N, C-alpha and C positions, 0 to 999 in steps of 0.2 A: 670440307667446308659445308656449312649448313645451307640447305636449299631455302628454308623459310624461317623467319623470326616472327613469333606471335607475341602480342602484348596483352597481359591481363593487368590493367592499371587500377582496378577496383575489385573489391570483394563484397560489394553491398548487395549481392544476390544471396549471400549466406549459404548455408548447407541446404541442398535441395533433395527431394525425395528420389529414390531409385527409379520410379516410373518416369522421371524427367531426364534421365541420363542421355537419352537419344534425341531430346528436343533441342537440337542446335539452332532451330529456327526461331526460338523465342529470345527476346532481348536479355532476359535475366540469365540465360545460359552463359553469356560472355563475362559475367561478374560473379558467378556462383562456384561452388565446390562440391565434391562428393562427401567430404568429411572435414569438419572444423571442430577440433577438440581443444578445450581450455584456452581458447582465444575469443576475443570479441571484435566485431567490426567497428572501427572508429567512424565518426560522423563524416570524415572526408574519404572513407572508402578503404583505408588500409587495415591490416590485421595487427592486433596487439595481444600479447600474452596476458592472460588475466592475472590479477594479483593473487597472492596467497591469503591465508587466514591466520590470525593470532588466536591462540587458545586463551579464553577468559576464565572459564570455570566449568565444573560439571553441573548439570541441571540439579534441581532440588532432589529429585528421586529418579535415578536412571531406569527404573521400572516403567516409567510413564514418558510419553513423548510430549514434553513441554511445548507450549506455543508462545511465540514472541509477538508482542503488539507494540507498534511504535507510539511514542508520545513526544510530540514536538512542542516543547514548552515555549521556545522562542527561536529566533533565527540563530542565536548563539548557544542554545542549550537544548539537547535532545536526549531522550532515554529510550531504551527498549525494556518493555515489561515482560518478565517471564511468568506466564500463568501455568502452574502445575496442578496437581490434584489437590484442590481446595487450598492453594497457597499462591502468593504472588511475591516476586522479588524484582528488584530494580537494577538495571544495568546502565553504565555509561561506557564511553569508549575505553576506559581503563579497567573495567570489570564491574563486579557486583558492588552495590552501595552498602556501606556498613551502617549498623545502628549507631545512634549518637553516643559518643564517649564509650565506644565498645569495639572490640575486634570481631564481634559476631556479625554475620550478614543480616542486613535488615530484611524482614519479611512480614507479611500480614496474611491472616486467614481470609479465604474467600468462600462464597456460597457454592462455587462451581466445581463439580467433580471433573475428571479428565475428559470424559465424553462431552460434557456440557461446555468445557473450555473450547473444544474444537467446533461447537455449534454456535457459540455466541457471536453476535455482531457488535461492533463498536463504532462510535462517532465522537470526534473530539471537538470541543469548543473552548478556546482559551486554555485554562488550566483544569478543565474537567473532561473526563472521558465518560460518555454515556454507554452503558452496557445493556444489551437486550438479549433475552433468552426466553422462550415461551413457557419455561417451567418456573421462572422467577420474576418477581416484580422488577421493572426497570431500575437500574442503579446508576448512581453517579460516583465515579472514582475521582476524588479531588486531591490535588497536590497542594499541601500546605508548606512543604519544605523538602529539601533534598532527600531526607529520610523520614518524611512524615506524610503518609498517604492514607486516605480514609474513604471507606465506602458509605454511601447514604442511599436509602431507598428514595425514589422519586415520589413525592407527595403531590397528587394531582389537584392542587388548589392554587389560587392566585398567590403571588409572592408578597402581597401586602395584606395585613390583618384588617378585619372589619372593625369599625368603630365600636368601642365599648362604653358602658355607662349610659346607654341611650334611654332617655325618659321624655315623656310628653305631658304637657299641661295645657289646659284650655282657659281662655279668658271668660268663658261662660258655660256653666254646667248644663248638661242636657242628656238626651237618651240616644243620640245618633252615634253609631259605632264607626270609628275611624282607625285605619291601619296604615302604618308607614314603614318604609325600608330606607336605610341610609347606607351609602357606600363611600369608601375613601378612594381617592385617586392619587397614585404615586406620582409625585412631581417629575421625577427623573425620566420615567418611561411612559407615563400616561395609563398604566395598568389600573384597572378597577377591582376593588376587593369584593368579596362576597358581602351580602347585605346584613346589617343588623336590623332587627324588627322590634316594633313597639305598637301597642294599640291602646285606645282609650275611648270613653264616651264623652260627648260634648254637645253643646247646642250646634245647630246647623251652621256651617261656616258661611260668613257673609262679610260685608265691608266693616261690620262692627264686631264680629266674632272671629277670633283667630286661635290657632294652636301653635305653641312654641315647643320645638324639639331642642334638646340639649344632649351632648355626648362628648366623650373625651377626645381630645385632639390626638391624631395618629401621627407618629413620628415619620417625617419625610413627606407628609401630605399637606397641601394647602387647599386642595379642591375636594369637595364632597358633593355627591349627587343625592337628591331626595326624591322618593317615589311614593305616591299615594294610591291606595286600593280603591277601585270602583268598578262596578259591573263585572266582577269576577276576575280582575287582573290588576296588576300594579302598573302605573304609568308615571312618567317623569314629570316633576313639577318645577325643579330648579337644580342648578349646579352653582354652588357658592364658592367664592374665593375668600378664604379666611386669612387675614393678615394680622389677626390678634395674637397676643402673647400669653393669654390666660390658659388655664388647664382645660377649659370647656369651650366648645363651639356651639353657637346658638343659631337656629333657623326658625323663621316665623312663616307659617302658612296662613294667609288671609284669603283663602278660597282661590288659590292660583289655578289656572286652567291646566288640565291634565293632558299630556302628550302620550298617547298609547303607542306611538311608533318607536318610542324608546322605553325599554323595560329593564329592570335590574338583572344582572347575570344570575344564572341558576347553577348551583353546585353540580358538578358532573365528573365522574371518574369512569372513563370507558374501559379501563383495564383493572376491574375490581374482581379479585378472586381467582382461584385456580382455573387453568385452561383459558384465561382471558388476558394473558400477558403477551405483549408484542414480541415478534421475532427479530425485528429490524427497525431502524430509524435513521433519520438524516436531519439536515438543517437546510431550510429553503425559505427565502424571503422573510427571514427572522422568525419563521415558524418551525416547529419540529413535527414532521410527519412520522408516524409509527404505523406498523402494519403487521398482519398475519398472526393472529392468535390461533391456538389449537382449535377453539370453538368456531372461529370464523377466519379461515386463511385468506379470504379475499378482502377483509376489512381494512380500510385506511382511515386513520384518525389523524387530524392535523391540528396542532395547538393554535391558540391565539398568537398574534405576532408580539414579540418582545418577551414572552415568557413561555419556555418550553414545557412547563408543568401545568399550564392553565388551559383546560379544555371546556371552559364554561360557555354557555350559549344563552341568548336572549330570545324573547318571543314578542314581536317578530324578530327574525334574525338580523343582526347588524354585520357590516362589512368586516369588522375585526373579531367576530365570533369564531369559535372553533369550527372545524369542517369535518363531516363524517360522510364518506363515500365508499364505493365498492368497485373492484375490478371484476365485474360479473360478465361472463360470456357463455359460450356453448359448453365449455369444460370448466372444471375447477381451476381457477387461475391463482394458485398459491403465490403470494407476493414474496419474492426473495430479497430484493434490495431496491433502494432508491438511487437515481442518478440526478443530482441537482445541478443542471446546467441552466441555460436561460429559461428553460421549461423544466418542470418536474417530471422525470421519466421513471418507470418502474421496470425491473426485470421480474418476470413471472415464469411459472412452469410452462406456459404456452405462448410466450411472446413478450414483446416490449409494449408497454402502455404509456400514455401521456395523460397527466393531470393538468388541465388548463382551464382558462376562464372562457365562458361562452359569451362574454360581453366585450365592450370596447376597452375595458380596463386591462392593464398589464400585470395585475396582481390577483392572487387567488382570494375569493370571497365565498362564504357558504352558500350564497344565492346563485353564484355564477359558475362554481366549480363543476367540471365534468371530466369523465374518464373515457378515453378512446384508445382502442387497440391500434398499434402502429404496424406491427408485423407479427409473424407466427413462428419466430425462432424459439426453439425450446431451450431456454436459458439454463445454464448450470448455476447451482446455488453457491456462487462465489462472488464476493463483493466486487463490483466493477472498479476499474481504475479510471480516474479522471486526470488527464494530462493536457494542460492548457485549456483549450475550449473543446476538447474532444474526449469522448468516453470509449473505453474498451470493455467488452464483456465476452463471456465464453458461452458458446452454443454448441452443445454436444461435442466438446473438445475441439472446437474450432474457435480461433481467436478472431473476433470481429470488432471493427470500429463502428461507431454509431454517430450518425449525423443526419441533418435534415436533407431530404431529397425533393427537389421541385417536381421531378418526373412522377413521383407517387404521392406528392403532397403529404408527406409524413416522414417519419424517421426510419432510416434503412441502415443496414450494416454490411460492410465489406469484409470478406474473409481474407485476412492478411497472413494466415498460416497455411494457405493452400499449397504453396510450393514446398513447404517443409512439413507436410502432413505426417510423414513417417515418425517424426519426433513426438507426436501426440497420440498415435494409434495404440490402443490397448492400455492407455494410462489415463489417470484422472488427475487434473490439476488440483493441488491442495491449497497452495498459496501463490501469490505473485506480488511483486513490489517493484517500484520505479526508482531508478537511480538517475537523478537529473544531471549529475556531473558528467556522465558518459552517455546519456540518453539511452539507457538500458532498462529493459524489463526482465526481471529474473523470475523464473517459474520453478516451483518445487512440485514433484509428482508423488503419487501414492506408492511408487516403487523405489523412492529415494533418489531418483534421478533429478537433474537440474538442467535447465535450458536458458540461454540468454537470447534476448531479442533487442537489437539496436533499432530504435524506433524514432524516425525523423519524418513524420508524415508529410510535411510541406515539400520534401524532396523525394517522396515515395521510397524512402529507405526503410525496408523491413527485412532485416538480416538475422537469421537464427543460427546459433552455434550451440555446441554441447559444453556443459561444465561438468567435469568428472573429478572425483576425489576418492580416496580410499575409505569410503564410508557411505552412509545414506543420509541425505539432506532431508530433514523433516519439517522445518519451519524457517521462514526468512522474513525479514523486515528491514527497511532502509531508514536511517536516521541521519540528520544533519547536526553538526556540532562545530560552531565557529565556521572556519573555511573548509572543514572536512566533511565528507559524506561517507558513511560506511554501511555495510549490510551485515546485520547480525543473523546468525544461523544456528539452528540446533542440528548437530550432526551426530549420528550414531556410528561409533567406530568399534572395531574389534581390537581389544587390547588385552594382552596377557591371558589369552584363553577365554575371555568373556567379552561382553558388550557394555560399552559406556556411552552415555549421551553427553555431548559437550556443547557448550555455548562458545561459538567462535565468531570472529569479526573479519570479514573480507576487507582487504586493503585495495583502495583505488589510488594508484601511485601518482604522486606529483611528477612533473617533468623530470626526466633523468638525464644527467649530463655525463656522469662517469661511473665506473664500477663500484666506487666506495660510497655512492649515495644510499640513502636509507630506503631502499626498495625491499620487497618481500615476495619471493616466488616459491614459498614452502607453505604447506598446510599444517594446521594445528600447531603453530610454531610458538616458541618462546624466544626471548631475546635478552641479551645482557650487554650493557655498555659499561666498561671499566676504565678507570684512569690509567691503570697499568695492565700489561698483558697477563692473561690468565690461561691456564691449560685445561680447565675443567668447568663444565656447566652442570649445576645441580637443579633440583626442583622439577625433574622430568618424570616423576613417578606415574603421571597420567599417560605416558607413552611407554611404560615398562615393557621390555622385551621387543620393542619395535626397532627396526633399522631406520635410523633417521639421518638426514643429510645435514652437514655442517657447512654453513656459509660464514666465513670469518674474514673481516677486514678486506672485503672485496674479492676473496678467493674461495674456491670450493675445495673442501678437505675430504670429500667423499662420504660414504655411509658409515655410521657408527651405531652399535647396538646399545640401547639404554639398559643399564644394569644398576639396580638399586637407586634408580632415579637420577643417574649421572651418565655423562659422556665425557671422554677425554679427547682433547685436540692434539693433533700431531704437531702443530705449530701454534704457540701461544698467540692470542689476539686480544684486541680491546673491544671490538664491535662484533658480536657473535649472534647468529640466528640459527636455531636448530628446529627442524620440523620434517614433515613427510614430503617426499618428492611427488610431483605429478607430471604427467607427460603432456606435451603439446603435439598436435598432429594436424597437418594440412595435406589433404589429398585432392589434387585438382581434378576437374572433369577432363574427359578425353579431348585433345585438341582437334579442331576441325578447320579446314581450309579448302578452297577450291583447287582441284588437281589439274583441270584442263577446261577448255571451253565447253566440253561436253559433260563434265562432272562438277557439280557445285559443292561436293562434300568429299572429305577424305575418310569418312566413316567406313569401316570394314577394310581399309587399305593399310598395308604395312608401313610403318614409320619408325624412326629412331630419334630419340632426343639425345643429342650428343653433348649438349651443354645447357646451362641456364644462367641468365643474368637476373640478379635480384637487387631491387632497390630497398635498402634497409636503413633503419634509423635507430641509433643508440642500441645496438644489438650485440649480444654475446655469442655463445657457442650454440651451434645447431648442426643438423645433418640433412643432406638432400640426396634423393635418389630418383632415377627414372623408373617408373613402375613397370616391372616385368616379373618373370618367375623367380628372379634372384634378388631384386631390390638391393643392389649394391650401393651403399651409402657413401657419399663423399663428405668428409668431416670439414666443417667450416670453422677454422681457427685462423685469425688474421696473422698471428705470429706464434712461435713456440712459447709456451707458457711455463713458468716455474710453478711447481706443485704448491697449491695453497695460495697462490698469489692471484691467479685469474687472468683472463684475457681482457685487454682493453676493449671498451665498447667501440663499435664501428658504425659509421654512417656513410651512405653513398651507394655506389654500384659495386656488386661483387659478381664475378663470373666464375663458374665452376664447371669443369669438365665432368661428364657423367659416364659411368660404365653402363653396360647393358646392351642388349641386342634389339633387333627389330620386333615390334609387336603392333597390334591393331588399336591399342587404347591411347597411347601417347599421353600418359598421365605422369605427374610429378608428385612426389611425397616429400614433405618437410617434417622432421621430427626434432623434438628437443626435450630432454629431461633435466638438463643442467639448470640450476636455480639462478639464472641470469636473465636479463631482459631480452625480449625478442619483438621486433616491430618490422613488418614487411609491407611495403607500399606498392610493389609491383613484381610480377613474375613474368620473365620473357624467355620462353624455351626456344632453343635453336634446334631445328628439325631437319633431318634428312629423310626425304620421301622415298619409300621403297617400292611403291606401286602395288 
C-alpha cells in the first residue's frame, strides 16, 4: 500500500531549466516538468497533444528557405504569402492559389532576393501590405482579387492632385508683382494637395482693385485654400467652399489680409535615393512612422494623419504636418521596430524608446513630439508581438513583456522565459507567431527547432514546451479563416536521399468526441475521404522512401513504406490519413514531500512509485513508466483492440500499477507515438517511501 499520494493538477509551469530541478521551494515547481515534448499546456492547466500538419506543397525552390508572411484580408478570409527568391506565391488553407482559368500556380515576381526576404519588415492595413527594406523604396502589395496581387512603389506625395489650369487676371493693370498658390482639400479625409502656382503684375490691391484666380475643379474636392506671397513667404488668405457645377472654380482677392500662421504644404520625400530607404514601419494614430535608413539608422519619419504617403510640412509647422525626429543617445540606437500601443514605442539596438507628446494633447504633433529612452534592454531585431494591450519583445534571447511601470515612471519588461532559459540558450529566434485559439506563441529557431509558449498573462500562465518533428522548421505564421485558425510552416525534410522544403499547415483540433472524428496526429500528412472503401493511397511521392503511419477509419494500421508514391492498406477504409509519426513525452520533476517533523524534503531519499492515477479526457493509447534505470512501461489500452480498428477514447480516471524499484528521483514518464488523441489533466503518483 502506498505511503503517500501526491497530486499534480496543473502543468502551467511548463518545461523548466535543469538548474531548477532542485528548486522545490518555488511555486512553479509544483506545476512544472522536466520535459514536455509535442504537447502544449491548455489554458486550464492540462496537457494536450499537439496537432499534426497537412502537406500543402513544396516551396517554389527547395534550394532556398522561403519565408511565410500572414495576410488577414478579413475575419473570414486569410492567406499565407510565400516569399522566395524574387518570387511570391499565395496560400489558403487548401493549398497554393492557382492562376485564373489555369492549372498553374499563381505567382508574381518581386524585387527581393532570398536574403532580403528575411530582412524585410511588413505592416498590413486593410487589403494592403506595406513592405520595408533599406535597399528598396517602400512598396505596397495590394490584393485586387484571389489571384490578382500587385506591387506598387510608395510615392511620397499627397493622395490628392493639385489644381490644374490655374490662371490669374487683374481688374487694373499695374507693375506690382503678385504670386499665389492654390491647394485642393479632399472632402473625404481633409487632406491638402501640393499647391499650384501662378504670378502676375497688377495695380496695387485695394477696395477697388482685385485679382481673380480661376482653376479646374478637382474631383472629390469642394474646398480650396488660397495663399498669397508677401515679405518672402506665402500666407493663407482664404479657404473657399465651392458648390458650383461648372468646370472652373473662381476666387477673388480684393486685398484680403494674409495669415502667416498658415502656409501651404511643401513637397518633401524623406526617403529619396539609395541608402535613404526605411527598414521598418507601422501605423499609429492614423499616421505611418518609418525609420532606420542605411545613412541614418536613428531617423524616425512620421507621415501626416490620414495618408501614409504624405510627409509634407508647412512653415510654421501645423499640428497635422509630418514629424521628423531621432532616437539619439550615447550609442548608435539603430531602430528595429515600432510597437504601436497607447503610446508609440520603439525597439532599438540599445533599448526601448517612447515617442510621445510633451504637451497636454494626447496625439503626436511636430511641435510637441519628443523621444525618450525607457530602458536599456538590447533588443533583438525581431518584430514584437502585440497581444491584447501587451507587447512582447526579445532581448538577447530572453522573451520579455512590455508594460508601463509606476515604480520607474516608464516602460519596463518582465523576463517570462527565465524558467525555461535552456530552450533558448545557443539559439536565435528567427520568427514567432501567436495563435489566439489556443493562446499559444510558436517560436522557430535558427537550428530548425520549435518551441510553444502558452501565454495567458492575466493569470500569470507562461508555459513553454518543445515541438519536434522529423525535419527543420524554418518559417511560421498564423492565419484565421472563418472559424478555423492554422499555422503555416516551411519545414525542410530529408526525403529519398535528399532534402526538400515543404509548406505544411498545423492543425488545431476541434473538440474530439470519438476515435472516428476528423483529428490529425501525423506530420506532413495527406488524406483521402472515399464513398467506398479503398486499399491504396496515391500521390505520396513527396514522401518517397519514407516509413509513414496509416490512420484509417479510426484505427492505426502501422507503418508502411512509400514506394512509387503509393502505400497499401491492410484493411480497406473510407477515411484515410497518411503521414510521419511524432512522439509525445512527459517527464515529471522528482516528487518531493516532507518525511518527518525534522525533514521538510524527500530529496536524496529513496522512494518507489508503485502506481499512478491519471485524469484523462478523450484519450487513446499511451505508455507510462516510473523513472529508473529500466523504465519499464505499462501500456495503457482500455480494452483489447482489433488490429486496424483502434481503441475507443477514454475519459475519467485511470490507475496503472508501475514496475521498477526504489530510486531517489521519483519521476514519471509518459510516452505516446500512436496517432490518437492524448489529454492529461492530472497526474497522481502513489509513493512508497524507502528512507
